[in-house]
matplotlib code that plots the C-alpha trace (Angstrom):
import matplotlib.pyplot as plt

x = [-22.1, -23.4, -22.2, -24.5, -27.5, -26.9, -26.4, -29.9, -31.6, -30.4, -32.3, -35.6, -36.1, -37.3, -36.5, -38.9, -40.2, -38.2, -38.6, -35.1, -31.6, -30.6, -31.5, -31.2, -30.7, -34.0, -36.4, -38.8, -37.8, -39.4, -37.8, -38.7, -37.6, -36.9, -34.9, -33.9, -32.9, -31.2, -34.0, -37.7, -39.6, -42.1, -39.0, -37.2, -40.3, -40.8, -37.0, -37.6, -40.7, -39.6, -36.9, -39.8, -39.3, -41.9, -41.9, -44.0, -44.0, -41.7, -42.6, -41.3, -41.3, -39.4, -35.9, -34.2, -34.7, -33.1, -32.0, -29.6, -28.4, -28.2, -27.1, -30.1, -32.0, -35.1, -38.4, -37.9, -34.3, -35.3, -37.9, -35.6, -32.8, -35.6, -37.1, -33.3, -34.1, -31.1, -30.3, -28.5, -28.0, -29.1, -26.0, -26.2, -29.7, -28.7, -25.8, -28.8, -30.6, -27.9, -26.7, -25.9, -25.0, -21.4, -21.1, -17.3, -18.4, -20.8, -18.4, -16.0, -18.8, -19.2, -16.0, -15.3, -18.2, -17.9, -21.5]
y = [17.5, 16.9, 20.5, 21.8, 20.0, 21.0, 24.5, 24.3, 22.6, 25.6, 28.1, 25.9, 24.3, 26.2, 25.7, 26.1, 29.3, 30.9, 31.0, 30.0, 29.7, 33.1, 35.4, 32.4, 34.5, 36.3, 33.5, 32.7, 35.6, 38.6, 41.9, 45.4, 48.5, 51.9, 54.8, 56.4, 54.1, 54.5, 53.0, 53.7, 51.2, 49.9, 49.3, 47.2, 45.5, 44.3, 42.5, 41.1, 39.4, 38.3, 36.6, 34.7, 37.2, 39.3, 42.9, 43.6, 45.9, 44.9, 41.8, 38.8, 37.0, 39.4, 38.2, 41.4, 44.8, 47.3, 50.5, 53.1, 53.9, 50.7, 52.9, 55.3, 54.4, 54.5, 52.8, 49.9, 49.2, 49.1, 46.7, 44.9, 44.7, 43.5, 40.9, 39.6, 40.4, 40.7, 44.7, 44.7, 48.1, 48.5, 47.1, 43.8, 43.5, 43.9, 41.2, 38.8, 39.3, 39.0, 35.9, 33.0, 29.5, 28.6, 26.3, 25.6, 23.7, 21.6, 20.9, 19.8, 17.4, 16.0, 15.2, 13.7, 11.5, 10.6, 11.5]
z = [110.4, 113.7, 115.0, 112.1, 113.3, 116.9, 115.8, 114.0, 117.2, 119.3, 116.6, 116.7, 119.9, 122.9, 126.3, 129.3, 129.3, 126.6, 122.6, 121.8, 123.2, 122.7, 125.6, 127.9, 130.9, 130.4, 129.6, 132.7, 134.6, 135.9, 135.9, 137.3, 135.5, 137.6, 136.8, 133.5, 130.8, 127.5, 125.7, 126.4, 128.6, 126.1, 123.7, 126.9, 127.8, 124.7, 124.0, 127.6, 126.4, 123.2, 124.9, 127.5, 130.3, 131.7, 133.4, 136.1, 139.4, 142.3, 144.5, 146.1, 142.8, 140.7, 139.8, 138.8, 139.4, 136.6, 137.5, 136.5, 139.7, 142.2, 145.2, 144.7, 147.8, 145.8, 147.1, 144.4, 145.3, 148.9, 148.2, 146.1, 148.7, 151.3, 149.1, 148.1, 144.5, 142.3, 141.3, 137.7, 135.5, 132.3, 130.3, 132.6, 131.1, 127.6, 127.9, 129.1, 126.4, 124.0, 125.3, 122.9, 123.8, 123.7, 120.8, 121.4, 124.6, 122.6, 119.8, 122.2, 123.9, 120.6, 119.7, 123.2, 122.8, 119.3, 118.2]

ax = plt.figure().add_subplot(projection="3d")
ax.plot(x, y, z, "-o")
ax.set_aspect("equal")
plt.show()
């Protein structure tokens, strides 16, 4: 029964900078998009913003540069490398957006602590 309550809490309690636990890797992060993507930029931006992240131009504050070819040598890739920004592919971004908490881990903690 406690597990059910925890699962419900994950759905309704926001974490700082995000709307819920799903998409945890995106909340509060700044993304820059460059190159060809398999989805439109407006759609990608909407998905990131719905998870609590934002999309802006490349800067020192950017957490992730999302690109189709990290080895392209484009201006944004060079800037990202200069700034120490993590460069990821579109499929990695989608993994971050679709992240869900590991409920088995939380169940184990509850059993261990007899909550």
